[in-house]
N, C-alpha and C positions, 0 to 999 in steps of 0.2 A: 505492500499501502502506499502512496505517497504522498505530495505533500499539499496534491490538488484534490488527490480520494478524501483525503481529511478534512481540507475546507470545506468540500461538494457534501460534507458526511453529518460536520455542524451548522451551513446552511440549512442543508434541506431539516436541526432540530428541531435549528429558531423557528422553521417556515413552521412545522409542528405544532412550536410550544406561542407560538405568533408572536417571538421579536425576532427585531432586526438584526441579522448575522452582527457587523459591526457593534451590539451591545450585547454581543455573549459574554465580553471581557469585566459588563458586569452585574453579571452574571456568576460568572467564576470570584470574584470575593462572596457572596452569599454559599455557595456549593460550599466552597474551603470552610466557609463557617460553621455550615451543615456536616459536616462528617467530620469533623477535629470535635468540633458539639459529640455526635455519638460514638467519635471514637474511645473520647477522653468516661462519657458515662460507661461502655464497655473496659475500661479498662478502671475504676473503680469495683464497678460487678465484679471482675475478676478475680481483681485483689480484696475482696467480701468476701469469696466462696472462699477461695485457698485460703483467710487466714481463716474463717472455718474449719477447715475438716483439720487442715494442721492441730486446730481445739479442739477438733471433738479424737480424734485416736488418739492426743498426747492424753486428755480425758478416759479416755477406754484405757489407753492403755498402766495408766497409772491406778486407775477403780480398782486393777487385772494383779498387779503390780500387790497394792496394799491386802486382797481378798488370800493372795495367797502367802504372805508377811505373817496373817493372822492366820492361817489352816481354816481358811473354813469353808474351802471346799476340800476333795481332795487332788485338782488339777493342783499339781506343779507346776507346769511351762505355760507361757501366757501362749503357746500357740493353741492349747486344750482350751483355752476360753473360745469360744464361736463367736463372738463379741466383737472379739479383738478383731479378727480374721475379715470376719465384713466391712469393719469400720477399716480395717488396715486397705482393705482393696477396693470399697468405695469412696471412700475418701482421696488412697492412691489417687485416682481414675480421677476424680471431681478433680485432685491437684495438676495430674497434668494435659488435661481438655483445656483449665483455663489458662496453663502456665502460655498455649499457645497461644487459645487467645489474645491472651496479652499481649507476650513480643507480636500477632500481626496490628492491634491496635498499637500500640505504641508505632513498629512500623507506619501506619497511618496516619499517623499526629506529624510527624516528622516526616512525612511524602509530602501533605499536605498544608505543613509550616515555613517548610521550603521551595517548591516551587508547585504556585497552587493552579497554578495554569498547564503546565505540564502533567500534572497530576487531575485534571477535570476534564483536559483531554484527550489520556488514559481511562476516566470515569465515559467517559459516554463513546472511546469505540469499544469499552469491554460488553455492550450492548450487542457488537455488529461483530463481536466471532462466532 
């Protein structure tokens, strides 16, 4: 795809949206604000989920260790507690998924902040792939 194709696509999109192609530059800052705001929302959400997952894993493991130390159960290892295994698996999966989401969202903030025009063109062109 060459620059003429990109310009034609942008002009077509502008026509569909009812704005002049020259005013696409006016749309870019608003699109950048929106994309940055959404990325920051996902960053905050990912950090919250990661923190809750870590706290849940730590609490379950500490309670299981306390029960082992108090000899309340016949269990002698953390692996014998189903709650430890379930919490560790689900919490670990949540941490993995939301860490990936965190990295992608941080990447979006960096891309939209450093070059909103290029990011806007990539965003528009992503719908034509």
